[in-house]
C-alpha positions in Angstrom: 88.8 101.4 98.2 89.9 104.5 99.6 87.2 106.5 101.6 87.2 108.3 105.0 84.5 108.4 107.0 83.1 111.6 109.5 81.3 110.5 112.1 78.6 112.5 114.4 77.4 110.8 118.1 79.1 107.4 117.1 77.2 107.2 113.7 78.8 107.7 110.1 77.2 111.2 108.7 79.5 111.5 105.8 81.9 109.7 103.6 84.3 111.3 101.7 85.5 109.8 98.6 88.7 110.6 95.9 87.1 111.9 92.9 88.2 109.7 90.4 86.7 106.8 92.2 83.3 108.7 92.3 83.5 109.2 88.8 84.5 105.1 88.9 81.2 104.2 90.6 79.1 106.9 88.7 80.1 105.2 85.1 79.8 101.9 86.6 76.2 102.1 86.9 74.0 100.2 85.1 70.0 101.4 85.8 69.7 104.6 83.6 67.4 106.1 86.0 69.7 105.7 89.3 72.5 107.3 87.1 69.9 110.0 86.3 69.3 110.9 89.9 73.2 110.4 91.0 74.1 113.2 88.3 71.3 115.6 89.4 72.5 115.2 92.9 76.2 115.5 91.8 75.2 119.3 91.1 73.3 119.8 94.6 75.2 120.5 97.9 75.1 117.4 99.8 76.3 119.1 103.3 76.7 122.4 104.6 79.9 123.9 104.2 80.6 126.1 107.0 79.2 122.9 109.2 81.5 120.5 107.3 84.5 123.0 107.8 83.4 123.5 111.6 84.1 119.9 111.7 86.6 119.1 110.2 89.2 121.7 111.9 86.9 121.2 115.3 89.8 120.5 118.0 90.8 116.9 117.9 89.9 115.5 121.3 86.1 117.4 120.8 86.1 115.7 117.1 87.3 112.6 118.5 84.9 112.8 121.4 81.7 113.4 119.3 82.4 110.6 116.8 82.4 108.2 119.7 79.3 110.0 121.3 80.7 110.4 124.6 79.9 113.8 126.7 82.9 115.4 128.3 82.2 113.5 131.6 82.2 110.2 130.1 85.6 110.7 128.6 86.8 112.4 131.8 85.8 109.0 133.4 87.6 106.8 131.0 90.8 108.6 131.2 90.5 109.4 135.1 90.4 113.1 135.2 87.6 115.8 135.9 85.0 117.5 133.3 86.8 120.3 133.4 90.3 119.0 132.4 88.7 117.7 129.0 86.9 121.1 128.7 90.2 122.6 128.8 91.7 119.8 126.5 88.7 120.8 124.1 89.7 124.5 123.8 91.1 126.2 120.5 94.8 125.7 119.9 95.4 123.5 123.2 98.7 122.0 123.5 98.9 118.1 125.0 101.9 117.1 126.9 103.3 113.5 125.7 101.8 111.6 128.3 98.0 113.2 127.8 98.6 112.6 124.0 99.1 108.6 125.0 96.2 108.7 127.3 93.9 110.3 124.5 95.7 108.2 121.8 94.6 104.9 123.7 91.3 105.9 124.9 90.3 106.8 121.3 91.9 104.0 119.5 93.7 106.5 117.2 97.6 107.5 116.7 98.8 110.0 119.2 100.1 112.1 116.1 96.4 113.4 115.9 96.9 115.4 118.9 100.0 117.1 117.9 
Protein backbone atom coordinates (compact mmCIF):
# COMPACT_ATOMS: atom_id res chain seq x y z
CA UNK A 1 0.00 0.00 0.00
CA UNK A 2 1.42 3.38 -1.01
CA UNK A 3 1.16 6.02 1.71
CA UNK A 4 3.25 8.54 3.60
CA UNK A 5 3.27 9.29 7.29
CA UNK A 6 4.09 12.64 8.84
CA UNK A 7 5.35 12.52 12.39
CA UNK A 8 5.56 15.03 15.21
CA UNK A 9 7.45 14.35 18.41
CA UNK A 10 8.21 10.85 17.20
CA UNK A 11 4.54 9.89 16.70
CA UNK A 12 2.52 9.64 13.49
CA UNK A 13 0.29 12.70 13.20
CA UNK A 14 -0.92 12.43 9.57
CA UNK A 15 -1.25 9.68 7.00
CA UNK A 16 -1.30 10.77 3.36
CA UNK A 17 -2.91 8.40 0.85
CA UNK A 18 -3.27 8.73 -2.92
CA UNK A 19 -6.87 9.68 -3.73
CA UNK A 20 -7.49 6.53 -5.77
CA UNK A 21 -6.36 4.36 -2.84
CA UNK A 22 -8.56 6.31 -0.44
CA UNK A 23 -11.54 5.89 -2.81
CA UNK A 24 -10.83 2.14 -3.05
CA UNK A 25 -10.77 1.85 0.74
CA UNK A 26 -14.04 3.78 1.02
CA UNK A 27 -15.67 1.56 -1.60
CA UNK A 28 -14.58 -1.60 0.20
CA UNK A 29 -16.28 -0.78 3.50
CA UNK A 30 -19.24 -2.99 4.25
CA UNK A 31 -20.84 -1.33 7.26
CA UNK A 32 -23.17 1.39 5.95
CA UNK A 33 -22.95 3.47 9.13
CA UNK A 34 -19.14 3.53 8.90
CA UNK A 35 -19.35 4.40 5.25
CA UNK A 36 -21.81 7.24 5.93
CA UNK A 37 -19.59 8.64 8.71
CA UNK A 38 -16.49 8.50 6.53
CA UNK A 39 -18.21 10.10 3.55
CA UNK A 40 -19.41 12.92 5.80
CA UNK A 41 -15.90 13.32 7.21
CA UNK A 42 -14.49 13.61 3.65
CA UNK A 43 -16.16 17.01 3.49
CA UNK A 44 -14.58 18.19 6.75
CA UNK A 45 -11.13 19.69 6.84
CA UNK A 46 -9.09 17.02 8.64
CA UNK A 47 -6.13 19.25 9.42
CA UNK A 48 -5.28 22.88 9.74
CA UNK A 49 -4.06 23.73 6.23
CA UNK A 50 -1.60 26.39 7.40
CA UNK A 51 -0.07 24.06 10.00
CA UNK A 52 0.27 21.26 7.44
CA UNK A 53 1.89 23.56 4.87
CA UNK A 54 4.26 24.97 7.48
CA UNK A 55 5.27 21.43 8.38
CA UNK A 56 5.71 20.28 4.78
CA UNK A 57 7.88 23.27 3.86
CA UNK A 58 9.75 23.34 7.17
CA UNK A 59 13.54 23.27 7.21
CA UNK A 60 14.48 19.59 6.69
CA UNK A 61 16.76 19.37 9.74
CA UNK A 62 14.08 20.79 12.01
CA UNK A 63 11.37 18.56 10.52
CA UNK A 64 13.46 15.39 10.94
CA UNK A 65 14.46 16.42 14.47
CA UNK A 66 10.84 17.05 15.46
CA UNK A 67 9.77 13.71 13.95
CA UNK A 68 12.30 12.01 16.24
CA UNK A 69 11.08 14.07 19.21
CA UNK A 70 14.59 15.41 19.85
CA UNK A 71 15.62 18.83 21.13
CA UNK A 72 18.32 20.79 19.33
CA UNK A 73 20.68 19.86 22.16
CA UNK A 74 19.91 16.13 21.79
CA UNK A 75 20.61 16.29 18.05
CA UNK A 76 23.80 18.24 18.67
CA UNK A 77 24.99 15.63 21.18
CA UNK A 78 24.24 12.78 18.74
CA UNK A 79 26.30 14.42 16.00
CA UNK A 80 29.00 15.93 18.19
CA UNK A 81 28.38 19.63 17.56
CA UNK A 82 27.11 22.56 19.63
CA UNK A 83 23.42 23.33 19.98
CA UNK A 84 24.08 26.69 18.26
CA UNK A 85 25.29 24.79 15.19
CA UNK A 86 22.01 22.87 15.01
CA UNK A 87 20.14 26.18 15.34
CA UNK A 88 22.09 27.51 12.32
CA UNK A 89 21.29 24.36 10.35
CA UNK A 90 17.59 24.90 11.06
CA UNK A 91 17.46 28.43 9.63
CA UNK A 92 15.43 29.02 6.49
CA UNK A 93 17.57 28.65 3.39
CA UNK A 94 20.41 26.86 5.21
CA UNK A 95 22.97 25.19 2.95
CA UNK A 96 24.80 22.10 4.17
CA UNK A 97 28.29 20.93 3.29
CA UNK A 98 28.63 17.35 2.04
CA UNK A 99 30.10 16.17 5.37
CA UNK A 100 27.19 17.78 7.23
CA UNK A 101 24.62 16.15 4.90
CA UNK A 102 26.27 12.80 5.51
CA UNK A 103 26.15 13.20 9.31
CA UNK A 104 22.53 14.31 9.22
CA UNK A 105 21.50 11.46 6.93
CA UNK A 106 23.21 8.94 9.19
CA UNK A 107 21.73 10.22 12.45
CA UNK A 108 18.21 10.45 10.96
CA UNK A 109 18.48 7.21 8.97
CA UNK A 110 17.50 8.81 5.65
CA UNK A 111 19.10 9.71 2.33
CA UNK A 112 21.38 12.73 2.30
CA UNK A 113 19.39 14.00 -0.70
CA UNK A 114 16.81 15.26 1.80
CA UNK A 115 19.28 17.94 2.86
CA UNK A 116 20.29 19.22 -0.60
